[in-house]
C-alpha positions as CSV (number, residue, x, y, z in Angstrom):
1,M,-12.0,-8.3,19.2
2,A,-11.6,-9.9,22.6
3,F,-15.3,-9.4,23.6
4,E,-16.8,-10.6,20.4
5,E,-17.5,-14.2,21.5
6,Q,-18.0,-13.4,25.2
7,P,-21.4,-13.5,27.1
8,A,-22.8,-10.1,28.0
9,G,-22.0,-10.5,31.7
10,R,-18.3,-11.1,31.0
11,V,-18.1,-8.2,28.5
12,G,-19.5,-5.9,31.2
13,E,-17.1,-7.1,33.8
14,G,-14.1,-6.8,31.4
15,A,-15.1,-3.3,30.3
16,A,-15.5,-2.1,33.9
17,E,-12.0,-3.5,34.8
18,L,-10.4,-1.8,31.8
19,E,-12.0,1.5,33.0
20,E,-10.6,1.0,36.5
21,L,-7.1,0.2,35.0
22,G,-7.2,3.7,33.6
23,Y,-7.6,3.1,29.8
24,G,-9.1,6.0,28.1
25,A,-11.2,4.3,25.4
26,L,-12.7,0.9,24.4
27,W,-12.6,0.3,20.7
28,F,-14.6,-2.6,19.2
29,G,-15.2,-3.9,15.7
30,E,-18.2,-5.4,14.0
31,G,-18.4,-8.8,12.5
32,F,-21.1,-11.4,13.0
33,G,-21.3,-11.2,16.7
34,R,-23.3,-8.4,18.4
35,D,-24.2,-5.6,16.0
36,T,-22.3,-2.4,16.6
37,V,-25.3,-0.6,18.3
38,S,-26.0,-3.4,20.7
39,Q,-22.3,-3.7,21.7
40,A,-22.0,0.0,22.2
41,W,-25.0,0.0,24.5
42,L,-23.6,-2.9,26.5
43,L,-20.2,-1.3,26.9
44,L,-21.6,2.1,27.8
45,S,-24.1,0.8,30.3
46,T,-21.5,-1.2,32.2
47,T,-19.0,1.7,32.5
48,R,-19.2,5.2,33.9
49,R,-16.7,7.4,32.1
50,I,-14.6,5.6,29.5
51,T,-15.1,6.5,25.8
52,V,-16.7,3.7,23.8
53,A,-15.6,3.8,20.2
54,A,-17.1,1.8,17.3
55,G,-14.1,0.8,15.3
56,I,-15.8,0.2,13.0
57,A,-19.5,0.1,12.3
58,N,-19.9,-1.5,8.9
59,I,-21.8,0.6,6.4
60,A,-22.8,-2.5,4.4
61,F,-24.8,-3.8,7.4
62,R,-27.2,-0.9,7.9
63,G,-28.5,2.1,6.1
64,P,-27.4,5.6,6.9
65,I,-30.8,6.7,8.3
66,T,-30.8,3.8,10.8
67,M,-27.2,4.6,11.7
68,A,-27.9,8.3,12.2
69,A,-30.9,7.5,14.5
70,A,-28.9,5.0,16.6
71,T,-26.0,7.5,16.9
72,R,-28.3,10.2,18.2
73,A,-29.8,7.8,20.8
74,L,-26.4,6.7,22.0
75,G,-25.0,10.2,22.2
76,E,-28.1,11.5,24.0
77,A,-28.0,8.7,26.6
78,Y,-24.3,8.8,27.2
79,P,-23.2,12.4,26.5
80,G,-19.6,12.8,25.3
81,R,-18.8,9.1,25.7
82,Y,-19.5,7.6,22.3
83,L,-17.5,7.8,19.1
84,L,-18.7,6.4,15.8
85,G,-16.2,4.9,13.4
86,L,-17.5,4.0,9.9
87,G,-16.0,1.6,7.5
88,G,-16.5,-1.7,5.8
89,H,-16.3,-0.3,2.3
90,R,-14.9,-2.4,-0.5
91,V,-11.9,-1.5,-2.6
92,D,-14.0,-2.2,-5.7
93,D,-17.7,-2.6,-6.5
94,Q,-17.8,-6.4,-6.1
95,E,-19.7,-8.2,-3.3
96,M,-17.6,-10.0,-0.7
97,L,-18.0,-13.5,0.7
98,F,-17.4,-13.4,4.5
99,D,-17.9,-16.4,6.7
100,G,-19.9,-17.9,3.9
101,V,-22.3,-14.9,3.8
102,R,-22.4,-12.6,0.8
103,I,-21.9,-9.0,1.8
104,P,-23.5,-6.7,-0.8
105,A,-21.3,-4.3,-2.8
106,V,-21.7,-0.7,-1.8
107,G,-19.8,0.8,-4.7
108,R,-16.5,2.5,-4.9
109,A,-15.0,3.2,-1.5
110,V,-14.6,7.0,-1.3
111,T,-17.8,7.8,-3.3
112,S,-19.9,5.4,-1.3
113,M,-18.6,6.7,2.0
114,G,-19.1,10.3,1.0
115,D,-22.7,9.4,0.0
116,Y,-23.3,7.6,3.3
117,L,-22.1,10.6,5.3
118,T,-24.3,12.9,3.3
119,A,-27.3,10.6,3.9
120,M,-26.6,10.5,7.6
121,D,-26.3,14.3,7.7
122,T,-29.6,14.9,5.9
123,A,-31.7,12.1,7.6
124,P,-34.9,13.3,9.3
125,A,-34.4,13.7,13.1
126,H,-37.5,13.5,15.2
127,S,-35.7,12.5,18.4
128,P,-33.6,14.6,20.7
129,A,-30.2,15.6,19.5
130,A,-27.0,14.5,21.2
131,A,-25.2,17.2,23.1
132,P,-22.3,17.3,22.4
133,A,-22.7,15.8,18.9
134,V,-21.2,12.4,18.5
135,P,-17.9,12.6,16.7
136,R,-17.3,10.4,13.6
137,V,-14.2,9.0,12.1
138,L,-13.5,6.8,9.1
139,A,-11.6,3.6,8.7
140,A,-9.3,5.3,6.3
141,L,-6.1,3.7,4.7
142,G,-5.6,5.3,1.2
143,P,-4.9,8.9,0.5
144,K,-8.3,9.7,-0.9
145,M,-10.2,8.2,2.1
146,L,-7.8,9.9,4.5
147,A,-8.5,13.2,2.8
148,L,-12.3,12.5,3.0
149,A,-11.9,11.7,6.7
150,A,-10.2,15.1,7.4
151,R,-12.7,17.0,5.3
152,R,-16.0,15.4,6.4
153,T,-15.4,13.9,9.9
154,A,-13.3,14.3,13.0
155,G,-10.6,12.2,11.6
156,A,-9.5,8.6,10.9
157,H,-9.1,5.2,12.6
158,P,-6.6,3.3,10.5
159,Y,-6.4,-0.4,11.2
160,F,-3.5,-2.8,10.5
161,V,-0.9,-0.1,9.8
162,P,2.8,0.4,10.4
163,V,4.3,3.6,11.8
164,E,5.1,4.8,8.3
165,H,1.4,4.9,7.5
166,T,0.8,7.0,10.6
167,R,3.4,9.5,9.3
168,R,1.9,9.7,5.9
169,A,-1.7,9.9,7.2
170,R,-0.8,12.9,9.3
171,E,0.8,14.6,6.3
172,I,-2.4,14.0,4.2
173,M,-4.9,15.0,6.9
174,G,-3.1,18.0,8.3
175,P,-2.5,18.9,12.0
176,D,-6.1,19.2,13.2
177,A,-7.8,15.9,12.3
178,L,-8.0,13.2,14.9
179,L,-5.7,10.3,14.1
180,A,-6.5,7.2,16.2
181,V,-4.4,4.3,14.9
182,E,-4.6,0.6,15.8
183,Q,-1.5,-1.3,16.9
184,A,-1.5,-5.1,17.3
185,L,0.7,-6.4,20.2
186,V,1.8,-9.7,21.5
187,L,3.0,-9.7,25.1
188,D,5.4,-12.7,25.2
189,T,9.1,-12.8,25.9
190,N,9.3,-16.1,24.0
191,I,10.1,-14.4,20.7
192,D,9.7,-17.5,18.5
193,R,6.2,-18.1,19.9
194,A,5.3,-14.4,19.8
195,R,6.4,-14.1,16.1
196,E,4.4,-17.2,15.2
197,L,1.3,-15.6,16.5
198,A,2.1,-12.3,14.8
199,T,2.8,-14.0,11.5
200,A,-0.6,-15.8,11.6
201,H,-2.4,-12.5,12.3
202,V,-0.6,-10.7,9.4
203,G,-1.1,-13.6,7.0
204,M,-4.8,-13.7,7.6
205,Y,-5.4,-10.1,6.9
206,T,-3.2,-9.8,3.8
207,S,-4.5,-13.0,2.3
208,L,-8.2,-12.4,2.8
209,A,-8.6,-8.6,2.8
210,P,-7.7,-7.1,-0.6
211,H,-7.8,-3.5,0.8
212,Q,-5.1,-4.4,3.3
213,E,-2.9,-5.9,0.7
214,A,-3.4,-2.8,-1.4
215,S,-2.5,-0.6,1.6
216,M,0.7,-2.6,2.2
217,R,1.7,-2.2,-1.5
218,R,1.3,1.6,-1.2
219,L,3.7,1.5,1.7
220,G,6.4,-0.3,-0.4
221,F,5.8,-3.9,0.5
222,G,5.9,-6.2,-2.6
223,D,5.4,-9.8,-3.7
224,D,8.2,-11.0,-1.6
225,D,6.5,-9.7,1.5
226,L,2.9,-10.7,0.9
227,P,1.6,-14.2,1.4
228,G,-0.1,-14.5,-2.0
229,G,-3.2,-16.3,-0.8
230,P,-4.6,-18.4,2.1
231,G,-1.8,-20.5,3.7
232,G,1.0,-18.3,2.5
233,S,3.4,-16.7,4.9
234,P,4.2,-12.9,5.0
235,S,7.7,-11.8,5.3
236,R,9.5,-11.1,8.6
237,R,9.8,-7.4,7.5
238,L,6.0,-7.1,7.0
239,V,5.2,-8.9,10.3
240,D,7.6,-6.7,12.3
241,A,6.1,-3.6,10.8
242,I,2.5,-4.5,11.7
243,V,2.8,-6.3,15.0
244,A,4.9,-5.4,18.0
245,Y,5.9,-8.4,20.1
246,G,8.1,-9.0,23.1
247,D,8.2,-7.5,26.6
248,V,6.3,-4.5,27.9
249,E,9.1,-2.0,27.0
250,V,9.1,-3.2,23.3
251,L,5.4,-2.6,23.1
252,R,5.6,0.7,24.8
253,E,8.2,1.9,22.3
254,R,6.0,1.0,19.4
255,V,3.2,3.1,20.8
256,R,5.6,5.9,21.3
257,Q,6.7,5.7,17.7
258,H,3.1,6.1,16.5
259,L,2.7,9.1,18.7
260,D,5.9,10.7,17.5
261,A,4.8,10.1,13.9
262,G,1.6,12.1,14.4
263,A,-1.0,9.9,16.1
264,D,-3.2,11.5,18.7
265,H,-4.3,8.2,20.1
266,V,-3.1,4.6,19.8
267,C,-5.6,1.7,20.1
268,V,-3.9,-1.4,21.2
269,Q,-5.1,-4.8,20.2
270,V,-3.6,-7.6,22.3
271,L,-3.2,-10.9,20.3
272,T,-3.2,-14.2,22.2
273,A,-3.3,-17.8,21.1
274,D,-6.5,-18.4,23.1
275,T,-9.1,-16.3,21.3
276,T,-11.9,-17.7,23.5
277,R,-10.9,-15.5,26.5
278,P,-10.2,-11.8,26.8
279,P,-6.4,-11.1,27.4
280,T,-7.1,-9.7,30.8
281,S,-3.7,-10.4,32.3
282,A,-2.0,-8.7,29.4
283,W,-4.2,-5.6,29.8
284,R,-3.3,-5.5,33.5
285,E,0.4,-5.8,32.8
286,L,0.4,-3.2,30.0
287,A,-1.6,-0.5,31.7
288,P,1.2,1.1,33.8
289,A,3.6,1.3,30.8
290,L,1.1,2.4,28.2
291,L,-0.8,4.9,30.2
292,D,2.1,7.1,31.2
293,Q,2.3,8.2,27.5
294,P,0.2,11.1,26.0
295,A,-2.4,8.7,24.6
296,G,-3.4,5.0,24.9
297,A,-6.4,2.8,24.7
298,A,-7.7,-0.7,24.9
299,T,-9.4,-2.4,21.9
300,T,-11.7,-5.3,22.2
């Protein structure tokens, strides 16, 4: 999310530097900053070869026909460089309050996502087709969504997951589906300070995102691990499973563990105390260690 609050010029400069550092992909989310299509155009237009991946485009924010048309345009303009990740589904059929804004319910997660994919596939297409076609992945966590991802798309982009989830996801999806997992990192040899930042990150997601809490419970974390509401503190066991923190070698080892567990690609998210600036120095320091592995990426 490091580019979310940055002006367009700084985003372009940061993306170009990440490309020169050798990272293979730029993953970016979608909140209430730039919409996913605008951000993709900005990142693609300021780079030359790096893959730009929406991780994820929120299906509650736009209809499938609009998403299909935008995807065709991006794929046509930048052949082979754009990947569409779809998500934002609810774990139930209740609307969600996010930053004071009511996000409409889109129905049950797996059914809604399947219907959305079908609507994209059958949308009228009066503009040129992208060649090659833009690959799609799903922000899948649970077994049913992972199975849908393997069946209907190129694969999955699980966010906020430990290595054990990667292992289970590969078993569910089979050997051929793309598995691009997110890994949060804190590059700081002051372990107490790094753990404090990691704990805040985990506490926020497990307190405010019911689907993340449900995912953790499926993986064997219980009431003693979960914060139980805003202001609560997650267990050390949970924090250490979700966030890798320490020096470069510790972070490199966590990426390797995901790859050994079945990931094709690891999307690293660098956490810092100052969220107003991109973690440029950390990206520079991590690049030599991460990019000598079979897969690696930078996520904004």
